[in-house]
C-alpha positions as CSV (number, residue, x, y, z in Angstrom):
1,M,129.5,120.4,136.2
2,P,133.2,119.4,135.5
3,E,135.4,121.9,133.8
4,I,136.5,121.1,130.3
5,K,140.2,121.5,129.8
6,N,142.2,122.0,126.6
7,Y,143.4,118.9,125.0
8,T,145.9,118.1,122.3
9,L,145.1,116.3,119.1
10,N,147.5,114.9,116.6
11,F,146.1,115.6,113.1
12,G,148.3,114.0,110.5
13,P,149.3,110.9,108.7
14,Q,147.3,107.9,110.0
15,H,149.7,105.3,108.8
16,P,153.4,105.0,109.7
17,A,154.4,104.5,106.0
18,A,152.9,108.0,105.3
19,H,155.8,109.8,106.9
20,G,156.9,113.1,105.6
21,V,153.5,114.7,104.9
22,L,152.0,117.6,106.8
23,R,151.2,116.9,110.4
24,L,149.5,119.3,112.8
25,V,149.5,119.2,116.5
26,L,146.4,121.0,117.6
27,E,145.4,122.3,121.0
28,L,141.7,122.4,121.3
29,D,139.3,124.1,123.6
30,G,136.2,122.1,123.0
31,E,135.7,122.4,119.2
32,V,137.8,125.7,118.9
33,I,141.4,125.4,117.8
34,E,143.5,127.5,120.2
35,R,146.9,126.6,118.7
36,A,148.3,124.7,115.7
37,D,151.9,123.5,115.5
38,P,152.7,122.5,111.9
39,H,155.3,119.8,111.1
40,I,156.1,120.0,107.4
41,G,157.9,116.7,107.3
42,L,160.5,115.4,104.9
43,L,158.7,116.4,101.7
44,H,159.5,120.1,101.9
45,R,161.5,120.7,98.7
46,A,161.9,124.4,98.5
47,T,159.2,124.6,95.9
48,E,158.8,128.4,96.4
49,K,162.5,128.9,95.5
50,L,162.1,126.6,92.4
51,A,159.1,128.6,91.3
52,E,160.9,131.9,91.5
53,T,162.7,131.3,88.2
54,R,159.8,129.7,86.3
55,T,156.6,131.0,84.7
56,Y,153.3,130.3,86.4
57,L,152.6,127.5,83.9
58,Q,156.0,125.9,84.3
59,S,155.4,125.8,88.1
60,V,152.2,123.7,87.9
61,P,154.0,120.3,87.9
62,Y,155.9,121.3,91.1
63,M,152.6,121.7,92.9
64,D,151.9,118.0,92.4
65,R,155.0,117.1,94.3
66,L,154.2,119.1,97.4
67,D,152.3,116.2,99.0
68,Y,152.0,112.7,97.4
69,V,148.8,112.0,99.3
70,S,146.8,114.9,97.8
71,M,148.6,116.2,94.8
72,M,145.5,117.4,92.8
73,C,144.4,119.5,95.7
74,N,147.7,121.4,95.8
75,E,147.6,121.9,92.0
76,H,144.0,123.1,92.1
77,A,144.7,125.6,94.9
78,Y,147.8,126.9,93.0
79,V,145.9,127.4,89.8
80,L,143.0,129.1,91.5
81,A,145.5,131.5,93.2
82,V,147.2,132.3,89.9
83,E,143.9,132.9,88.2
84,K,142.9,135.3,90.9
85,L,146.3,137.1,90.9
86,L,146.0,137.6,87.1
87,G,142.4,138.6,87.3
88,L,141.3,135.8,84.9
89,E,137.8,134.6,84.8
90,V,137.9,131.0,83.4
91,P,134.7,130.0,81.5
92,L,132.9,127.0,82.9
């Protein structure tokens, strides 16, 4: 049986016009990720620094600007993290 070697997979934007978004170069051993090299691209805007001087609520619009491809995912993750940090249980 031939030995399976690690291989590299480019996991990132699929279209050349989508430059600047997160790109991961993954080294895989079968289906297991052995290594991930992130390339944050051109869209990094020091959001963490901007949020330092604002309230949690004022920081929500900045989360939409993290990645123009999946803005609602970033906002949702941020809001869930803030709710957990504050110990809030939001009614459904």
